[in-house]
C-alpha positions as CSV (number, residue, x, y, z in Angstrom):
1,M,126.5,126.2,88.1
2,A,126.0,122.5,87.3
3,R,123.9,121.7,84.3
4,L,120.3,120.7,85.1
5,E,119.6,117.0,84.7
6,L,116.6,115.1,83.3
7,F,115.6,111.6,84.2
8,C,112.8,109.3,83.0
9,R,111.1,106.3,84.6
10,I,111.0,104.4,81.4
11,A,108.3,102.1,80.1
12,T,108.9,98.3,79.6
13,P,107.8,97.1,76.2
14,F,106.0,93.8,75.8
15,K,105.2,91.6,72.8
16,T,101.6,91.0,71.8
17,S,102.0,87.6,73.5
18,G,102.7,89.4,76.8
19,E,106.4,88.5,77.0
20,F,109.1,91.1,77.7
21,D,110.2,92.4,74.3
22,E,114.0,92.5,74.5
23,E,114.5,93.6,70.9
24,A,112.1,96.5,71.2
25,F,113.6,97.4,74.5
26,R,117.1,97.9,73.0
27,I,115.6,100.2,70.3
28,W,113.5,102.0,73.0
29,L,116.6,102.7,75.0
30,Q,118.2,104.7,72.2
31,R,115.4,107.2,72.4
32,F,116.9,108.3,75.8
33,V,120.5,108.1,74.7
34,Q,119.8,110.4,71.7
35,N,118.1,113.0,74.0
36,N,120.7,112.7,76.8
37,I,118.0,111.6,79.4
38,G,119.0,109.5,82.3
39,I,116.9,106.4,82.8
40,Y,115.3,104.6,85.7
41,L,114.9,100.9,84.8
42,G,112.1,98.8,86.1
43,S,109.9,101.4,87.9
44,G,106.8,100.1,89.6
45,G,104.6,102.7,87.7
46,G,105.8,103.5,84.2
47,G,108.0,100.4,84.0
48,E,105.3,98.0,85.4
49,S,107.9,96.2,87.5
50,H,105.2,94.9,89.9
51,A,104.1,92.7,87.0
52,L,107.6,91.5,86.1
53,T,109.3,88.3,87.3
54,W,112.7,88.5,89.0
55,Q,114.3,87.1,85.9
56,E,112.6,89.7,83.6
57,L,113.8,92.5,85.9
58,Q,117.3,91.0,85.8
59,R,117.2,91.1,81.9
60,I,116.0,94.7,81.9
61,Y,118.9,95.7,84.1
62,E,121.4,93.8,82.0
63,I,120.2,95.2,78.7
64,G,120.0,98.7,80.1
65,V,123.5,98.6,81.4
66,K,124.9,97.1,78.2
67,E,123.1,99.6,75.8
68,C,123.4,102.8,77.9
69,K,126.1,102.7,80.6
70,G,128.7,105.4,79.9
71,K,126.4,107.3,77.6
72,I,123.6,108.3,80.0
73,P,123.0,107.6,83.7
74,V,121.6,104.1,84.2
75,Y,119.6,103.8,87.4
76,A,117.4,101.1,88.9
77,N,114.0,101.9,90.4
78,P,113.0,98.6,92.1
79,P,109.4,98.4,93.3
80,E,108.7,99.4,96.9
81,Q,108.6,96.5,99.4
82,Y,107.0,95.9,102.8
83,T,110.1,94.7,104.6
84,A,113.8,95.8,104.8
85,R,114.9,92.3,103.9
86,A,112.9,92.3,100.6
87,T,114.2,95.8,99.8
88,R,117.8,94.7,100.4
89,E,117.3,91.8,98.0
90,Y,116.1,94.0,95.2
91,I,118.9,96.5,95.9
92,A,121.5,93.7,95.7
93,Q,120.1,92.5,92.4
94,A,120.3,95.9,90.8
95,I,123.9,96.5,92.1
96,E,125.1,93.2,90.9
97,S,123.6,94.0,87.4
98,G,125.9,97.0,87.2
99,V,123.6,100.0,87.4
100,D,125.1,103.3,88.4
101,L,122.6,104.0,91.2
102,V,119.6,102.4,92.9
103,S,116.5,104.4,93.9
104,I,114.6,103.3,97.0
105,Y,111.3,104.3,98.5
106,G,110.3,104.5,102.1
107,L,108.6,101.6,103.8
108,S,105.5,100.8,101.8
109,S,102.2,101.0,103.7
110,R,99.5,98.3,103.8
111,H,96.0,98.3,105.1
112,G,96.3,101.9,106.1
113,M,99.4,101.2,108.3
114,K,102.2,103.8,108.0
115,P,105.5,104.0,109.8
116,T,106.2,106.4,112.6
117,D,109.2,108.7,112.3
118,H,111.2,106.4,114.5
119,E,110.3,103.3,112.5
120,L,111.1,105.0,109.2
121,R,114.6,106.0,110.5
122,L,115.2,102.5,111.6
123,Y,114.0,101.0,108.3
124,F,116.5,103.0,106.3
125,K,119.2,102.2,108.8
126,E,118.6,98.5,108.3
127,V,118.2,98.7,104.6
128,L,121.5,100.8,104.1
129,S,123.6,99.3,106.9
130,D,126.3,97.8,104.7
131,I,125.5,99.1,101.2
132,K,128.3,101.2,99.7
133,H,126.7,101.7,96.3
134,P,125.2,105.1,95.3
135,V,121.5,105.4,96.3
136,S,118.7,107.9,95.7
137,L,115.8,108.4,98.0
138,A,112.4,108.7,96.5
139,V,109.8,110.7,98.5
140,N,106.5,109.9,96.9
141,Q,103.3,110.3,98.9
142,P,100.9,108.5,96.4
143,I,103.3,105.5,96.2
144,M,104.2,105.2,99.9
145,G,100.7,106.1,101.2
146,Y,102.1,108.8,103.5
147,M,104.3,111.9,103.3
148,P,107.3,111.7,105.7
149,K,108.4,114.9,107.4
150,P,111.2,116.9,105.8
151,A,113.2,116.6,109.0
152,V,113.0,112.8,108.9
153,I,114.2,112.6,105.3
154,A,117.0,115.1,106.0
155,D,118.1,113.0,109.1
156,V,118.2,109.8,107.0
157,C,120.2,111.5,104.2
158,N,122.6,113.1,106.7
159,A,123.2,109.8,108.4
160,H,123.8,107.7,105.3
161,H,126.4,108.9,102.8
162,Q,125.3,106.3,100.3
163,I,122.4,108.6,99.5
164,V,123.6,110.9,96.8
165,A,120.3,112.3,95.5
166,I,116.6,112.8,96.4
167,N,113.6,112.5,94.1
168,L,110.8,114.6,95.5
169,S,107.3,113.9,94.1
170,H,104.4,116.2,94.9
171,G,106.0,118.1,97.7
172,S,105.1,121.7,98.2
173,D,107.5,124.6,97.9
174,A,107.7,124.8,101.7
175,F,108.5,121.1,101.9
176,F,111.3,121.5,99.4
177,L,112.8,124.3,101.3
178,Q,112.5,122.7,104.7
179,L,114.2,119.6,103.3
180,K,116.9,121.5,101.5
181,D,117.7,123.7,104.5
182,R,118.1,120.7,106.8
183,L,120.6,118.8,104.6
184,K,124.1,119.0,106.0
185,R,125.8,118.2,102.7
186,D,125.2,119.0,99.1
187,I,122.6,116.4,98.0
188,P,120.9,117.1,94.6
189,I,117.1,117.3,94.8
190,Y,115.2,116.4,91.7
191,V,111.5,117.2,91.3
192,H,108.4,116.4,89.3
193,L,107.4,118.7,86.5
194,G,104.4,120.1,88.3
195,G,105.6,123.1,90.4
196,S,109.1,122.6,89.1
197,L,109.6,126.2,87.9
198,N,109.5,127.4,91.5
199,K,111.7,124.6,92.8
200,L,114.3,125.1,90.0
201,T,114.7,128.8,91.1
202,M,115.2,127.6,94.7
203,G,117.9,125.1,93.8
204,A,116.4,121.9,92.4
205,R,119.0,120.2,90.2
206,G,116.6,118.9,87.6
207,I,113.4,117.0,86.9
208,F,112.2,113.4,86.7
209,G,109.0,111.7,85.7
210,T,107.5,109.7,82.8
211,E,106.7,112.4,80.3
212,A,109.9,111.8,78.3
213,N,108.6,108.4,77.3
214,L,106.4,110.1,74.8
215,I,107.8,113.7,74.5
216,P,111.6,113.5,75.3
217,K,112.6,116.5,73.1
218,T,109.9,118.7,74.6
219,Q,111.0,117.9,78.2
220,R,114.7,118.4,77.3
221,S,113.8,121.8,75.7
222,Y,112.1,122.9,78.9
223,L,115.4,122.6,80.8
224,E,117.4,124.2,78.0
225,A,115.0,127.2,77.9
226,Y,115.4,127.5,81.7
227,E,119.2,127.4,81.6
228,S,119.4,129.9,78.7
229,R,116.9,132.2,80.5
230,D,114.7,132.2,77.3
231,F,111.5,133.0,79.2
232,E,109.3,133.2,76.2
233,Q,110.3,129.7,75.1
234,L,110.2,128.5,78.7
235,G,106.6,129.5,79.1
236,R,105.6,128.1,75.8
237,V,107.2,124.6,76.5
238,Y,106.1,124.5,80.1
239,A,102.5,125.2,78.9
240,Q,102.8,122.2,76.5
241,L,104.0,120.0,79.3
242,V,101.2,121.1,81.6
243,R,98.6,120.5,78.9
244,F,100.1,117.0,78.3
245,N,100.0,116.0,81.9
246,D,96.5,117.4,82.5
247,Y,95.3,115.4,79.6
248,V,96.9,112.0,80.4
249,A,96.0,112.4,84.1
250,Q,92.5,111.0,83.1
251,W,94.2,107.6,82.9
252,Y,96.1,107.8,86.2
253,P,97.0,106.7,88.8
254,S,98.7,104.1,86.6
255,V,100.9,106.2,84.3
256,A,101.5,103.1,82.2
257,R,98.0,103.3,80.7
258,A,98.6,106.6,79.0
259,I,102.2,105.8,78.1
260,K,101.2,102.5,76.4
261,M,98.3,104.0,74.5
262,G,100.7,106.7,73.3
263,M,103.3,104.2,72.3
264,R,100.8,102.2,70.3
265,L,99.3,105.3,68.6
266,L,102.8,106.7,67.6
267,K,104.1,103.3,66.6
268,L,106.9,103.4,69.0
269,P,109.1,100.3,69.8
270,G,107.0,97.7,71.7
271,G,103.9,99.8,71.5
272,E,101.7,97.0,70.2
273,G,102.3,94.9,73.2
274,G,100.4,97.2,75.6
275,L,100.1,96.6,79.3
276,R,101.1,93.6,81.3
277,E,98.4,91.6,83.2
278,P,96.6,92.0,85.5
279,Y,96.0,95.4,83.8
280,R,94.5,95.8,80.4
281,M,94.6,98.3,77.6
282,P,91.4,100.5,77.6
283,P,88.6,99.5,75.2
284,Q,89.0,100.5,71.6
285,K,86.5,103.4,71.8
286,E,88.3,104.8,74.8
287,Y,91.7,104.4,73.0
288,E,90.4,106.2,69.9
289,A,89.1,109.1,72.1
290,F,92.6,109.2,73.8
291,A,94.3,109.3,70.4
292,D,92.1,112.0,69.1
293,G,92.6,114.2,72.2
294,L,96.4,113.6,72.3
295,L,96.7,114.7,68.7
296,R,94.7,117.8,69.4
297,L,96.9,119.1,72.1
298,G,99.0,121.1,69.6
299,I,102.3,119.7,70.9
300,P,104.8,119.9,68.0
301,E,106.8,116.8,69.1
302,I,103.6,114.6,69.2
303,E,102.5,115.9,65.8
304,E,106.0,115.2,64.4
305,Q,105.9,111.6,65.6
306,A,102.3,111.2,64.4
307,R,103.2,112.2,60.9
308,A,106.2,109.8,61.0
309,A,103.7,107.1,62.0
310,G,101.5,108.0,59.0
311,L,98.7,109.6,61.1
312,R,96.6,112.6,60.1
313,I,96.6,115.5,62.5
314,P,93.0,116.7,63.3
315,A,92.2,120.2,62.1
């Protein structure tokens, strides 16, 4: 059986002036190399790519490839677009930068408009018409504004052999099975942490998300416990991850808010820069409440980083 894989949609560090912090980013990348975690560069959520210029996104790809390629998987996660033409432009940029794979979303919705099954199939056909580079397909209802049918996603994957992976966010167990059963070739399906225990037992190849920005060792140990069938450790670590996600969900839907507050608290590379406009770091009182609550979760990796940052763990 193939080893389970772990991927993180990584944060983009900024300077206090608001500029992309290249030096901090190079240091930040080593966090994922050391924990053998594949990276998605320039994600629209955790990576704040919607607030990046084309040139900044280019530098993120270039630095990520230079620092990490050959050590861990280096993937691009360009922000979703409203046209096939724009999507193709972002895919081309990522491919030319040397990433191993490009992740694409379905057609983004706007003003409540969502594509029909027919339109979605045609969209992917146009986007992928002459692309030979490996691609992963992201199925994410909160991002796209709709949930495509499992049969439609399976049809798209069966028709386009560039698609070598699927990232399934928020899909039910039944959705996972319907999708898996309709695939005509072996395409790995990766899932979010929530509900992943069931999906791993049914054949998911690993997990992806943003948790590893702050707790990479904890998330890695979750998969290690699953693979070793250490159910006591598996339950313990899974509980830590669930508590973590339940806590930081207060600052969603933008995952970057909680990530950036955690980076600042734990004095991680680029943490002082905070969020990129038009979003802002929460007020100081809210940040202090976040910090106190995060340190009270009882997650050993957070406490370890807090001590290294010179912080006191609440009793």
